mmCIF file as Biopython writes it, N, C-alpha, C and O atoms, coordinates in Angstrom:
data_model
#
loop_
_atom_site.group_PDB
_atom_site.id
_atom_site.type_symbol
_atom_site.label_atom_id
_atom_site.label_alt_id
_atom_site.label_comp_id
_atom_site.label_asym_id
_atom_site.label_entity_id
_atom_site.label_seq_id
_atom_site.pdbx_PDB_ins_code
_atom_site.Cartn_x
_atom_site.Cartn_y
_atom_site.Cartn_z
_atom_site.occupancy
_atom_site.B_iso_or_equiv
_atom_site.auth_seq_id
_atom_site.auth_asym_id
_atom_site.pdbx_PDB_model_num
ATOM 1   N N  . MET A ? 1  ? 1.553  14.401  6.420   1.0 0.0 1  A 1 
ATOM 2   C CA . MET A ? 1  ? 1.545  14.281  5.148   1.0 0.0 1  A 1 
ATOM 3   C C  . MET A ? 1  ? 1.824  13.196  5.430   1.0 0.0 1  A 1 
ATOM 4   O O  . MET A ? 1  ? 1.068  12.338  5.887   1.0 0.0 1  A 1 
ATOM 5   N N  . ALA A ? 2  ? 3.294  13.082  5.115   1.0 0.0 2  A 1 
ATOM 6   C CA . ALA A ? 2  ? 3.765  12.032  5.574   1.0 0.0 2  A 1 
ATOM 7   C C  . ALA A ? 2  ? 2.951  10.215  5.609   1.0 0.0 2  A 1 
ATOM 8   O O  . ALA A ? 2  ? 2.567  9.192   5.042   1.0 0.0 2  A 1 
ATOM 9   N N  . GLU A ? 3  ? 3.184  11.106  6.917   1.0 0.0 3  A 1 
ATOM 10  C CA . GLU A ? 3  ? 1.295  9.773   7.625   1.0 0.0 3  A 1 
ATOM 11  C C  . GLU A ? 3  ? 0.336  9.164   6.448   1.0 0.0 3  A 1 
ATOM 12  O O  . GLU A ? 3  ? -0.160 8.044   6.321   1.0 0.0 3  A 1 
ATOM 13  N N  . GLY A ? 4  ? 0.278  10.221  5.717   1.0 0.0 4  A 1 
ATOM 14  C CA . GLY A ? 4  ? -0.953 9.924   4.785   1.0 0.0 4  A 1 
ATOM 15  C C  . GLY A ? 4  ? -0.717 9.512   3.384   1.0 0.0 4  A 1 
ATOM 16  O O  . GLY A ? 4  ? -1.566 9.240   2.535   1.0 0.0 4  A 1 
ATOM 17  N N  . ASN A ? 5  ? 0.870  9.506   3.251   1.0 0.0 5  A 1 
ATOM 18  C CA . ASN A ? 5  ? 0.895  9.824   1.692   1.0 0.0 5  A 1 
ATOM 19  C C  . ASN A ? 5  ? 0.542  7.986   1.707   1.0 0.0 5  A 1 
ATOM 20  O O  . ASN A ? 5  ? -0.160 7.478   0.833   1.0 0.0 5  A 1 
ATOM 21  N N  . TRP A ? 6  ? 1.223  7.104   2.950   1.0 0.0 6  A 1 
ATOM 22  C CA . TRP A ? 6  ? 0.764  5.302   1.481   1.0 0.0 6  A 1 
ATOM 23  C C  . TRP A ? 6  ? -0.559 5.305   1.381   1.0 0.0 6  A 1 
ATOM 24  O O  . TRP A ? 6  ? -1.221 5.020   0.383   1.0 0.0 6  A 1 
ATOM 25  N N  . ARG A ? 7  ? -1.126 5.797   2.964   1.0 0.0 7  A 1 
ATOM 26  C CA . ARG A ? 7  ? -3.348 5.532   2.463   1.0 0.0 7  A 1 
ATOM 27  C C  . ARG A ? 7  ? -3.004 6.350   0.363   1.0 0.0 7  A 1 
ATOM 28  O O  . ARG A ? 7  ? -3.366 5.488   -0.438  1.0 0.0 7  A 1 
ATOM 29  N N  . GLU A ? 8  ? -2.614 7.279   -0.167  1.0 0.0 8  A 1 
ATOM 30  C CA . GLU A ? 8  ? -3.147 7.818   -0.874  1.0 0.0 8  A 1 
ATOM 31  C C  . GLU A ? 8  ? -2.345 6.508   -2.220  1.0 0.0 8  A 1 
ATOM 32  O O  . GLU A ? 8  ? -2.767 5.792   -3.129  1.0 0.0 8  A 1 
ATOM 33  N N  . LEU A ? 9  ? -1.428 6.734   -1.777  1.0 0.0 9  A 1 
ATOM 34  C CA . LEU A ? 9  ? -1.008 5.187   -2.463  1.0 0.0 9  A 1 
ATOM 35  C C  . LEU A ? 9  ? -1.279 3.627   -2.704  1.0 0.0 9  A 1 
ATOM 36  O O  . LEU A ? 9  ? -0.846 2.754   -3.455  1.0 0.0 9  A 1 
ATOM 37  N N  . TYR A ? 10 ? -2.309 3.741   -1.581  1.0 0.0 10 A 1 
ATOM 38  C CA . TYR A ? 10 ? -2.806 2.785   -1.808  1.0 0.0 10 A 1 
ATOM 39  C C  . TYR A ? 10 ? -4.048 2.724   -2.111  1.0 0.0 10 A 1 
ATOM 40  O O  . TYR A ? 10 ? -4.321 1.641   -2.629  1.0 0.0 10 A 1 
ATOM 41  N N  . LYS A ? 11 ? -5.210 3.654   -1.979  1.0 0.0 11 A 1 
ATOM 42  C CA . LYS A ? 11 ? -5.945 3.671   -2.392  1.0 0.0 11 A 1 
ATOM 43  C C  . LYS A ? 11 ? -5.874 3.843   -3.665  1.0 0.0 11 A 1 
ATOM 44  O O  . LYS A ? 11 ? -6.792 3.176   -4.143  1.0 0.0 11 A 1 
ATOM 45  N N  . ALA A ? 12 ? -4.959 4.673   -4.976  1.0 0.0 12 A 1 
ATOM 46  C CA . ALA A ? 12 ? -4.584 4.763   -6.445  1.0 0.0 12 A 1 
ATOM 47  C C  . ALA A ? 12 ? -4.349 3.003   -6.903  1.0 0.0 12 A 1 
ATOM 48  O O  . ALA A ? 12 ? -4.377 2.579   -8.058  1.0 0.0 12 A 1 
ATOM 49  N N  . ALA A ? 13 ? -4.124 2.195   -5.673  1.0 0.0 13 A 1 
ATOM 50  C CA . ALA A ? 13 ? -3.421 0.764   -6.488  1.0 0.0 13 A 1 
ATOM 51  C C  . ALA A ? 13 ? -4.627 0.394   -6.486  1.0 0.0 13 A 1 
ATOM 52  O O  . ALA A ? 13 ? -5.038 0.123   -7.614  1.0 0.0 13 A 1 
ATOM 53  N N  . ILE A ? 14 ? -5.490 0.253   -5.518  1.0 0.0 14 A 1 
ATOM 54  C CA . ILE A ? 14 ? -7.021 -0.481  -5.770  1.0 0.0 14 A 1 
ATOM 55  C C  . ILE A ? 14 ? -7.277 -0.579  -6.234  1.0 0.0 14 A 1 
ATOM 56  O O  . ILE A ? 14 ? -7.621 -1.658  -6.716  1.0 0.0 14 A 1 
ATOM 57  N N  . LEU A ? 15 ? -7.468 1.044   -6.828  1.0 0.0 15 A 1 
ATOM 58  C CA . LEU A ? 15 ? -8.514 1.819   -7.478  1.0 0.0 15 A 1 
ATOM 59  C C  . LEU A ? 15 ? -7.719 1.877   -8.801  1.0 0.0 15 A 1 
ATOM 60  O O  . LEU A ? 15 ? -7.870 2.970   -9.347  1.0 0.0 15 A 1 
ATOM 61  N N  . GLU A ? 16 ? -6.746 0.848   -9.625  1.0 0.0 16 A 1 
ATOM 62  C CA . GLU A ? 16 ? -6.527 1.061   -10.790 1.0 0.0 16 A 1 
ATOM 63  C C  . GLU A ? 16 ? -7.311 -0.138  -11.553 1.0 0.0 16 A 1 
ATOM 64  O O  . GLU A ? 16 ? -7.255 -1.282  -11.101 1.0 0.0 16 A 1 
ATOM 65  N N  . LEU A ? 17 ? -7.732 0.038   -12.226 1.0 0.0 17 A 1 
ATOM 66  C CA . LEU A ? 17 ? -8.365 -0.666  -13.418 1.0 0.0 17 A 1 
ATOM 67  C C  . LEU A ? 17 ? -7.497 -0.571  -15.172 1.0 0.0 17 A 1 
ATOM 68  O O  . LEU A ? 17 ? -8.134 -1.018  -16.126 1.0 0.0 17 A 1 
ATOM 69  N N  . ILE A ? 18 ? -6.440 -0.126  -15.352 1.0 0.0 18 A 1 
ATOM 70  C CA . ILE A ? 18 ? -5.794 -0.091  -16.266 1.0 0.0 18 A 1 
ATOM 71  C C  . ILE A ? 18 ? -4.243 -1.623  -15.329 1.0 0.0 18 A 1 
ATOM 72  O O  . ILE A ? 18 ? -3.486 -1.497  -14.366 1.0 0.0 18 A 1 
ATOM 73  N N  . PRO A ? 19 ? -4.565 -3.169  -16.602 1.0 0.0 19 A 1 
ATOM 74  C CA . PRO A ? 19 ? -3.350 -4.178  -15.917 1.0 0.0 19 A 1 
ATOM 75  C C  . PRO A ? 19 ? -2.216 -3.663  -16.040 1.0 0.0 19 A 1 
ATOM 76  O O  . PRO A ? 19 ? -1.348 -3.968  -15.221 1.0 0.0 19 A 1 
ATOM 77  N N  . GLU A ? 20 ? -1.936 -2.769  -17.074 1.0 0.0 20 A 1 
ATOM 78  C CA . GLU A ? 20 ? 0.013  -1.944  -17.264 1.0 0.0 20 A 1 
ATOM 79  C C  . GLU A ? 20 ? 0.298  -0.930  -15.958 1.0 0.0 20 A 1 
ATOM 80  O O  . GLU A ? 20 ? 1.402  -0.414  -15.781 1.0 0.0 20 A 1 
ATOM 81  N N  . LEU A ? 21 ? -0.971 -0.694  -14.973 1.0 0.0 21 A 1 
ATOM 82  C CA . LEU A ? 21 ? -0.337 0.753   -14.676 1.0 0.0 21 A 1 
ATOM 83  C C  . LEU A ? 21 ? -0.610 0.069   -12.787 1.0 0.0 21 A 1 
ATOM 84  O O  . LEU A ? 21 ? -0.385 0.644   -11.723 1.0 0.0 21 A 1 
ATOM 85  N N  . LEU A ? 22 ? -1.064 -1.082  -13.010 1.0 0.0 22 A 1 
ATOM 86  C CA . LEU A ? 22 ? -1.546 -1.325  -11.579 1.0 0.0 22 A 1 
ATOM 87  C C  . LEU A ? 22 ? -0.237 -1.846  -10.736 1.0 0.0 22 A 1 
ATOM 88  O O  . LEU A ? 22 ? 0.240  -1.310  -9.736  1.0 0.0 22 A 1 
ATOM 89  N N  . HIS A ? 23 ? 0.235  -3.075  -11.425 1.0 0.0 23 A 1 
ATOM 90  C CA . HIS A ? 23 ? 2.055  -3.502  -10.684 1.0 0.0 23 A 1 
ATOM 91  C C  . HIS A ? 23 ? 2.654  -2.124  -10.233 1.0 0.0 23 A 1 
ATOM 92  O O  . HIS A ? 23 ? 2.873  -1.946  -9.035  1.0 0.0 23 A 1 
ATOM 93  N N  . ILE A ? 24 ? 3.028  -0.768  -11.503 1.0 0.0 24 A 1 
ATOM 94  C CA . ILE A ? 24 ? 3.553  0.335   -10.895 1.0 0.0 24 A 1 
ATOM 95  C C  . ILE A ? 24 ? 2.870  1.201   -9.540  1.0 0.0 24 A 1 
ATOM 96  O O  . ILE A ? 24 ? 3.783  1.811   -8.983  1.0 0.0 24 A 1 
ATOM 97  N N  . ARG A ? 25 ? 1.972  1.354   -9.077  1.0 0.0 25 A 1 
ATOM 98  C CA . ARG A ? 25 ? 0.233  1.580   -8.651  1.0 0.0 25 A 1 
ATOM 99  C C  . ARG A ? 25 ? 0.659  1.228   -7.027  1.0 0.0 25 A 1 
ATOM 100 O O  . ARG A ? 25 ? 0.791  1.820   -5.956  1.0 0.0 25 A 1 
ATOM 101 N N  . VAL A ? 26 ? 0.808  -0.489  -7.736  1.0 0.0 26 A 1 
ATOM 102 C CA . VAL A ? 26 ? 1.227  -0.973  -6.021  1.0 0.0 26 A 1 
ATOM 103 C C  . VAL A ? 26 ? 2.362  -1.589  -5.728  1.0 0.0 26 A 1 
ATOM 104 O O  . VAL A ? 26 ? 2.392  -2.631  -5.074  1.0 0.0 26 A 1 
ATOM 105 N N  . LYS A ? 27 ? 3.504  -0.934  -6.236  1.0 0.0 27 A 1 
ATOM 106 C CA . LYS A ? 27 ? 4.993  -1.512  -5.816  1.0 0.0 27 A 1 
ATOM 107 C C  . LYS A ? 27 ? 5.292  0.136   -4.995  1.0 0.0 27 A 1 
ATOM 108 O O  . LYS A ? 27 ? 5.987  0.143   -3.978  1.0 0.0 27 A 1 
ATOM 109 N N  . LEU A ? 28 ? 4.818  1.212   -5.437  1.0 0.0 28 A 1 
ATOM 110 C CA . LEU A ? 28 ? 4.724  2.738   -4.971  1.0 0.0 28 A 1 
ATOM 111 C C  . LEU A ? 28 ? 3.529  2.461   -3.830  1.0 0.0 28 A 1 
ATOM 112 O O  . LEU A ? 28 ? 3.351  3.252   -2.903  1.0 0.0 28 A 1 
ATOM 113 N N  . ALA A ? 29 ? 3.066  1.756   -3.930  1.0 0.0 29 A 1 
ATOM 114 C CA . ALA A ? 29 ? 1.885  1.850   -1.780  1.0 0.0 29 A 1 
ATOM 115 C C  . ALA A ? 29 ? 2.710  1.170   -1.197  1.0 0.0 29 A 1 
ATOM 116 O O  . ALA A ? 29 ? 3.073  1.595   -0.100  1.0 0.0 29 A 1 
ATOM 117 N N  . GLU A ? 30 ? 3.510  -0.562  -1.875  1.0 0.0 30 A 1 
ATOM 118 C CA . GLU A ? 30 ? 3.804  -1.052  -0.967  1.0 0.0 30 A 1 
ATOM 119 C C  . GLU A ? 30 ? 5.499  -0.454  -0.504  1.0 0.0 30 A 1 
ATOM 120 O O  . GLU A ? 30 ? 5.905  -0.835  0.594   1.0 0.0 30 A 1 
ATOM 121 N N  . ASP A ? 31 ? 6.135  0.170   -1.083  1.0 0.0 31 A 1 
ATOM 122 C CA . ASP A ? 31 ? 6.859  1.019   -0.755  1.0 0.0 31 A 1 
ATOM 123 C C  . ASP A ? 31 ? 7.493  1.989   0.249   1.0 0.0 31 A 1 
ATOM 124 O O  . ASP A ? 31 ? 8.487  2.127   0.962   1.0 0.0 31 A 1 
ATOM 125 N N  . ALA A ? 32 ? 5.872  2.828   -0.256  1.0 0.0 32 A 1 
ATOM 126 C CA . ALA A ? 32 ? 4.956  4.274   0.857   1.0 0.0 32 A 1 
ATOM 127 C C  . ALA A ? 32 ? 5.495  3.528   2.111   1.0 0.0 32 A 1 
ATOM 128 O O  . ALA A ? 32 ? 6.378  3.815   2.919   1.0 0.0 32 A 1 
ATOM 129 N N  . ILE A ? 33 ? 4.354  2.097   1.942   1.0 0.0 33 A 1 
ATOM 130 C CA . ILE A ? 33 ? 3.888  1.125   2.512   1.0 0.0 33 A 1 
ATOM 131 C C  . ILE A ? 33 ? 4.879  1.139   4.043   1.0 0.0 33 A 1 
ATOM 132 O O  . ILE A ? 33 ? 4.774  1.628   5.167   1.0 0.0 33 A 1 
ATOM 133 N N  . ASN A ? 34 ? 6.232  -0.035  3.004   1.0 0.0 34 A 1 
ATOM 134 C CA . ASN A ? 34 ? 7.033  -0.433  4.127   1.0 0.0 34 A 1 
ATOM 135 C C  . ASN A ? 34 ? 7.749  0.859   4.502   1.0 0.0 34 A 1 
ATOM 136 O O  . ASN A ? 34 ? 8.148  0.710   5.658   1.0 0.0 34 A 1 
ATOM 137 N N  . LYS A ? 35 ? 8.320  2.873   3.726   1.0 0.0 35 A 1 
ATOM 138 C CA . LYS A ? 35 ? 8.933  3.192   4.366   1.0 0.0 35 A 1 
ATOM 139 C C  . LYS A ? 35 ? 8.179  4.371   6.241   1.0 0.0 35 A 1 
ATOM 140 O O  . LYS A ? 35 ? 8.723  5.235   6.930   1.0 0.0 35 A 1 
ATOM 141 N N  . ARG A ? 36 ? 7.364  3.975   6.279   1.0 0.0 36 A 1 
ATOM 142 C CA . ARG A ? 36 ? 6.232  4.102   6.900   1.0 0.0 36 A 1 
ATOM 143 C C  . ARG A ? 36 ? 6.867  3.050   7.969   1.0 0.0 36 A 1 
ATOM 144 O O  . ARG A ? 36 ? 7.922  3.225   8.579   1.0 0.0 36 A 1 
ATOM 145 N N  . LEU A ? 37 ? 5.948  1.845   8.076   1.0 0.0 37 A 1 
ATOM 146 C CA . LEU A ? 37 ? 6.337  0.554   9.145   1.0 0.0 37 A 1 
ATOM 147 C C  . LEU A ? 37 ? 8.404  1.030   9.755   1.0 0.0 37 A 1 
ATOM 148 O O  . LEU A ? 37 ? 8.812  0.888   10.908  1.0 0.0 37 A 1 
ATOM 149 N N  . ALA A ? 38 ? 9.121  1.475   8.745   1.0 0.0 38 A 1 
ATOM 150 C CA . ALA A ? 38 ? 10.492 1.653   9.134   1.0 0.0 38 A 1 
ATOM 151 C C  . ALA A ? 38 ? 10.415 2.708   10.752  1.0 0.0 38 A 1 
ATOM 152 O O  . ALA A ? 38 ? 10.888 2.625   11.886  1.0 0.0 38 A 1 
ATOM 153 N N  . ASP A ? 39 ? 9.546  3.635   10.008  1.0 0.0 39 A 1 
ATOM 154 C CA . ASP A ? 39 ? 9.766  4.509   10.845  1.0 0.0 39 A 1 
ATOM 155 C C  . ASP A ? 39 ? 9.396  3.859   12.739  1.0 0.0 39 A 1 
ATOM 156 O O  . ASP A ? 39 ? 8.659  2.933   13.079  1.0 0.0 39 A 1 
ATOM 157 N N  . ALA A ? 40 ? 9.999  4.520   13.361  1.0 0.0 40 A 1 
ATOM 158 C CA . ALA A ? 40 ? 9.923  3.749   15.189  1.0 0.0 40 A 1 
ATOM 159 C C  . ALA A ? 40 ? 8.648  4.609   15.557  1.0 0.0 40 A 1 
ATOM 160 O O  . ALA A ? 40 ? 8.264  4.200   16.653  1.0 0.0 40 A 1 
ATOM 161 N N  . LYS A ? 41 ? 7.832  5.624   15.108  1.0 0.0 41 A 1 
ATOM 162 C CA . LYS A ? 41 ? 7.237  6.432   15.533  1.0 0.0 41 A 1 
ATOM 163 C C  . LYS A ? 41 ? 5.329  6.062   15.502  1.0 0.0 41 A 1 
ATOM 164 O O  . LYS A ? 41 ? 4.181  6.318   15.867  1.0 0.0 41 A 1 
ATOM 165 N N  . THR A ? 42 ? 6.041  5.469   14.928  1.0 0.0 42 A 1 
ATOM 166 C CA . THR A ? 42 ? 4.590  4.426   14.065  1.0 0.0 42 A 1 
ATOM 167 C C  . THR A ? 42 ? 2.982  4.611   13.970  1.0 0.0 42 A 1 
ATOM 168 O O  . THR A ? 42 ? 2.421  4.963   12.933  1.0 0.0 42 A 1 
ATOM 169 N N  . PRO A ? 43 ? 2.272  4.309   15.264  1.0 0.0 43 A 1 
ATOM 170 C CA . PRO A ? 43 ? 1.160  3.899   16.208  1.0 0.0 43 A 1 
ATOM 171 C C  . PRO A ? 43 ? 0.988  2.281   16.272  1.0 0.0 43 A 1 
ATOM 172 O O  . PRO A ? 43 ? 1.200  1.864   15.133  1.0 0.0 43 A 1 
ATOM 173 N N  . ARG A ? 44 ? 0.889  1.925   16.562  1.0 0.0 44 A 1 
ATOM 174 C CA . ARG A ? 44 ? 0.230  0.211   16.715  1.0 0.0 44 A 1 
ATOM 175 C C  . ARG A ? 44 ? -0.847 0.442   15.666  1.0 0.0 44 A 1 
ATOM 176 O O  . ARG A ? 44 ? -0.791 -0.217  14.628  1.0 0.0 44 A 1 
ATOM 177 N N  . SER A ? 45 ? -1.962 1.451   15.879  1.0 0.0 45 A 1 
ATOM 178 C CA . SER A ? 45 ? -2.987 1.072   15.666  1.0 0.0 45 A 1 
ATOM 179 C C  . SER A ? 45 ? -3.188 1.305   13.796  1.0 0.0 45 A 1 
ATOM 180 O O  . SER A ? 45 ? -4.120 0.966   13.068  1.0 0.0 45 A 1 
ATOM 181 N N  . GLU A ? 46 ? -1.733 2.100   13.439  1.0 0.0 46 A 1 
ATOM 182 C CA . GLU A ? 46 ? -1.857 2.186   11.557  1.0 0.0 46 A 1 
ATOM 183 C C  . GLU A ? 46 ? -1.275 1.035   10.449  1.0 0.0 46 A 1 
ATOM 184 O O  . GLU A ? 46 ? -1.467 0.560   9.329   1.0 0.0 46 A 1 
ATOM 185 N N  . ARG A ? 47 ? 0.152  0.923   12.443  1.0 0.0 47 A 1 
ATOM 186 C CA . ARG A ? 47 ? 0.540  -0.375  11.801  1.0 0.0 47 A 1 
ATOM 187 C C  . ARG A ? 47 ? -0.547 -1.697  11.067  1.0 0.0 47 A 1 
ATOM 188 O O  . ARG A ? 47 ? -0.538 -2.166  9.929   1.0 0.0 47 A 1 
ATOM 189 N N  . LYS A ? 48 ? -1.663 -2.101  12.587  1.0 0.0 48 A 1 
ATOM 190 C CA . LYS A ? 48 ? -2.417 -2.768  11.897  1.0 0.0 48 A 1 
ATOM 191 C C  . LYS A ? 48 ? -3.478 -2.947  11.166  1.0 0.0 48 A 1 
ATOM 192 O O  . LYS A ? 48 ? -4.262 -3.858  10.903  1.0 0.0 48 A 1 
ATOM 193 N N  . GLU A ? 49 ? -3.212 -1.232  10.755  1.0 0.0 49 A 1 
ATOM 194 C CA . GLU A ? 49 ? -3.944 -1.093  9.086   1.0 0.0 49 A 1 
ATOM 195 C C  . GLU A ? 49 ? -3.268 -0.945  7.698   1.0 0.0 49 A 1 
ATOM 196 O O  . GLU A ? 49 ? -3.763 -0.919  6.571   1.0 0.0 49 A 1 
ATOM 197 N N  . ILE A ? 50 ? -1.706 -0.837  8.216   1.0 0.0 50 A 1 
ATOM 198 C CA . ILE A ? 50 ? -0.832 -1.303  7.563   1.0 0.0 50 A 1 
ATOM 199 C C  . ILE A ? 50 ? -0.408 -2.887  7.115   1.0 0.0 50 A 1 
ATOM 200 O O  . ILE A ? 50 ? 0.258  -3.269  6.153   1.0 0.0 50 A 1 
ATOM 201 N N  . GLU A ? 51 ? -0.783 -3.323  7.736   1.0 0.0 51 A 1 
ATOM 202 C CA . GLU A ? 51 ? -1.249 -4.593  7.162   1.0 0.0 51 A 1 
ATOM 203 C C  . GLU A ? 51 ? -1.263 -5.487  7.192   1.0 0.0 51 A 1 
ATOM 204 O O  . GLU A ? 51 ? -0.553 -6.493  7.228   1.0 0.0 51 A 1 
ATOM 205 N N  . SER A ? 52 ? -3.243 -4.774  7.164   1.0 0.0 52 A 1 
ATOM 206 C CA . SER A ? 52 ? -4.389 -5.348  6.593   1.0 0.0 52 A 1 
ATOM 207 C C  . SER A ? 52 ? -4.575 -4.316  4.825   1.0 0.0 52 A 1 
ATOM 208 O O  . SER A ? 52 ? -5.273 -4.777  3.922   1.0 0.0 52 A 1 
ATOM 209 N N  . ALA A ? 53 ? -3.957 -3.212  4.702   1.0 0.0 53 A 1 
ATOM 210 C CA . ALA A ? 53 ? -3.055 -2.601  3.284   1.0 0.0 53 A 1 
ATOM 211 C C  . ALA A ? 53 ? -2.505 -3.400  2.627   1.0 0.0 53 A 1 
ATOM 212 O O  . ALA A ? 53 ? -3.170 -4.053  1.823   1.0 0.0 53 A 1 
ATOM 213 N N  . LEU A ? 54 ? -0.892 -3.642  2.776   1.0 0.0 54 A 1 
ATOM 214 C CA . LEU A ? 54 ? -0.132 -5.301  2.955   1.0 0.0 54 A 1 
ATOM 215 C C  . LEU A ? 54 ? -0.795 -6.234  2.626   1.0 0.0 54 A 1 
ATOM 216 O O  . LEU A ? 54 ? -0.468 -6.613  1.502   1.0 0.0 54 A 1 
ATOM 217 N N  . SER A ? 55 ? -1.543 -6.776  3.040   1.0 0.0 55 A 1 
ATOM 218 C CA . SER A ? 55 ? -2.589 -8.311  2.248   1.0 0.0 55 A 1 
ATOM 219 C C  . SER A ? 55 ? -3.371 -7.945  1.627   1.0 0.0 55 A 1 
ATOM 220 O O  . SER A ? 55 ? -3.696 -8.686  0.699   1.0 0.0 55 A 1 
ATOM 221 N N  . THR A ? 56 ? -3.921 -6.954  1.739   1.0 0.0 56 A 1 
ATOM 222 C CA . THR A ? 56 ? -4.513 -6.853  0.038   1.0 0.0 56 A 1 
ATOM 223 C C  . THR A ? 56 ? -4.210 -6.798  -0.914  1.0 0.0 56 A 1 
ATOM 224 O O  . THR A ? 56 ? -4.623 -7.489  -1.845  1.0 0.0 56 A 1 
ATOM 225 N N  . LEU A ? 57 ? -3.190 -5.738  -0.957  1.0 0.0 57 A 1 
ATOM 226 C CA . LEU A ? 57 ? -2.496 -5.753  -2.667  1.0 0.0 57 A 1 
ATOM 227 C C  . LEU A ? 57 ? -0.648 -6.458  -2.952  1.0 0.0 57 A 1 
ATOM 228 O O  . LEU A ? 57 ? 0.400  -6.198  -3.544  1.0 0.0 57 A 1 
ATOM 229 N N  . ARG A ? 58 ? -1.531 -7.863  -1.682  1.0 0.0 58 A 1 
ATOM 230 C CA . ARG A ? 58 ? -0.590 -9.037  -2.237  1.0 0.0 58 A 1 
ATOM 231 C C  . ARG A ? 58 ? -1.956 -10.082 -2.766  1.0 0.0 58 A 1 
ATOM 232 O O  . ARG A ? 58 ? -1.740 -11.022 -3.531  1.0 0.0 58 A 1 
ATOM 233 N N  . GLU A ? 59 ? -2.638 -9.931  -2.513  1.0 0.0 59 A 1 
ATOM 234 C CA . GLU A ? 59 ? -4.184 -10.267 -3.743  1.0 0.0 59 A 1 
ATOM 235 C C  . GLU A ? 59 ? -4.441 -9.602  -4.396  1.0 0.0 59 A 1 
ATOM 236 O O  . GLU A ? 59 ? -5.307 -10.221 -5.013  1.0 0.0 59 A 1 
ATOM 237 N N  . LEU A ? 60 ? -4.373 -8.643  -4.852  1.0 0.0 60 A 1 
ATOM 238 C CA . LEU A ? 60 ? -4.339 -8.091  -5.329  1.0 0.0 60 A 1 
ATOM 239 C C  . LEU A ? 60 ? -3.357 -8.460  -6.103  1.0 0.0 60 A 1 
ATOM 240 O O  . LEU A ? 60 ? -3.990 -8.990  -7.016  1.0 0.0 60 A 1 
ATOM 241 N N  . LYS A ? 61 ? -2.416 -8.538  -6.340  1.0 0.0 61 A 1 
ATOM 242 C CA . LYS A ? 61 ? -0.898 -9.231  -7.024  1.0 0.0 61 A 1 
ATOM 243 C C  . LYS A ? 61 ? -1.319 -10.682 -7.323  1.0 0.0 61 A 1 
ATOM 244 O O  . LYS A ? 61 ? -1.021 -11.156 -8.420  1.0 0.0 61 A 1 
ATOM 245 N N  . ARG A ? 62 ? -1.888 -11.301 -6.561  1.0 0.0 62 A 1 
ATOM 246 C CA . ARG A ? 62 ? -2.056 -12.631 -7.390  1.0 0.0 62 A 1 
ATOM 247 C C  . ARG A ? 62 ? -3.312 -12.978 -7.381  1.0 0.0 62 A 1 
ATOM 248 O O  . ARG A ? 62 ? -3.637 -14.132 -7.104  1.0 0.0 62 A 1 
ATOM 249 N N  . LEU A ? 63 ? -4.284 -11.941 -7.712  1.0 0.0 63 A 1 
ATOM 250 C CA . LEU A ? 63 ? -5.259 -11.755 -8.448  1.0 0.0 63 A 1 
ATOM 251 C C  . LEU A ? 63 ? -5.369 -11.982 -10.275 1.0 0.0 63 A 1 
ATOM 252 O O  . LEU A ? 63 ? -6.102 -12.513 -11.109 1.0 0.0 63 A 1 
ATOM 253 N N  . LYS A ? 64 ? -3.798 -10.991 -10.164 1.0 0.0 64 A 1 
ATOM 254 C CA . LYS A ? 64 ? -3.864 -10.474 -11.208 1.0 0.0 64 A 1 
ATOM 255 C C  . LYS A ? 64 ? -2.712 -10.441 -12.676 1.0 0.0 64 A 1 
ATOM 256 O O  . LYS A ? 64 ? -2.489 -9.911  -13.764 1.0 0.0 64 A 1 
ATOM 257 N N  . SER A ? 65 ? -2.153 -11.675 -11.466 1.0 0.0 65 A 1 
ATOM 258 C CA . SER A ? 65 ? -0.611 -12.250 -12.002 1.0 0.0 65 A 1 
ATOM 259 C C  . SER A ? 65 ? -1.687 -13.304 -12.947 1.0 0.0 65 A 1 
ATOM 260 O O  . SER A ? 65 ? -1.213 -14.144 -13.712 1.0 0.0 65 A 1 
#
């Protein structure tokens, strides 16, 4: 389940509507994504998905700041 945890946190972040919670959800998602990236066993296809998710989170932060 650890492999999918970042996906759940990412989904929660991009769907968050409450500005006060958005920053928290983005941080949790980023932390989980970075942890997954640190795992040498993460497949290349998932790494591409992760890079896309990180890009989306960066853009979301930029738009909401």
